[in-house]
C-alpha positions as CSV (number, residue, x, y, z in Angstrom):
1,X,-88.9,25.2,212.6
2,X,-90.2,28.8,212.6
3,X,-92.2,30.9,210.2
4,X,-89.1,32.8,209.1
5,X,-85.4,33.4,209.8
6,X,-86.2,36.2,212.3
7,X,-88.3,33.8,214.4
8,X,-85.5,31.2,214.4
9,X,-82.8,33.8,215.3
10,X,-85.0,35.2,218.1
11,X,-85.3,31.8,219.6
12,X,-81.6,31.1,219.2
13,X,-80.8,34.5,220.9
14,X,-83.1,33.6,223.8
15,X,-81.5,30.1,224.2
16,X,-78.0,31.6,224.1
17,X,-78.8,34.3,226.6
18,X,-80.1,31.7,229.1
19,X,-77.1,29.5,228.5
20,X,-74.7,32.3,229.3
21,X,-75.8,32.1,232.9
22,X,-75.8,28.3,232.9
23,X,-72.6,27.1,231.1
24,X,-73.5,23.4,231.8
25,X,-76.5,23.7,229.4
26,X,-74.7,25.5,226.6
27,X,-74.9,24.2,223.1
28,X,-74.1,25.0,219.4
29,X,-76.9,26.7,217.6
30,X,-77.2,27.2,213.8
31,X,-79.9,29.0,211.8
32,X,-80.8,28.8,208.1
33,X,-84.1,30.4,207.1
34,X,-86.7,29.3,209.6
35,X,-84.7,26.3,210.8
36,X,-82.9,26.3,214.1
37,X,-80.6,23.4,214.7
38,X,-79.5,22.8,218.3
39,X,-76.4,20.6,218.7
40,X,-75.1,19.2,222.0
41,X,-72.3,21.0,223.7
42,X,-70.6,17.7,224.2
43,X,-69.5,17.6,220.6
44,X,-66.1,19.1,219.8
45,X,-66.4,22.4,217.9
46,X,-65.2,20.7,214.7
47,X,-67.9,18.1,215.0
48,X,-70.6,20.6,215.7
49,X,-69.5,22.7,212.7
50,X,-70.3,19.7,210.4
51,X,-74.0,20.3,211.3
52,X,-73.5,24.0,210.4
53,X,-72.0,23.0,207.0
54,X,-74.8,20.5,206.3
55,X,-77.4,23.1,207.1
56,X,-75.5,25.8,205.1
57,X,-76.4,28.2,207.9
58,X,-74.8,30.7,210.2
59,X,-74.1,30.7,213.8
């Protein structure tokens, strides 16, 4: 949880920039307001998108 959506998105961007160089640590990330949900890369995309739908957020 972050103070606002900008903080959550900034953290998501940092995580994703690091993961680009290390594909083995990649994950699915979703933001809604100040909430950042990080979901294992081991889930199929359709499974991970269920978290996005539940959150009502964006990728």
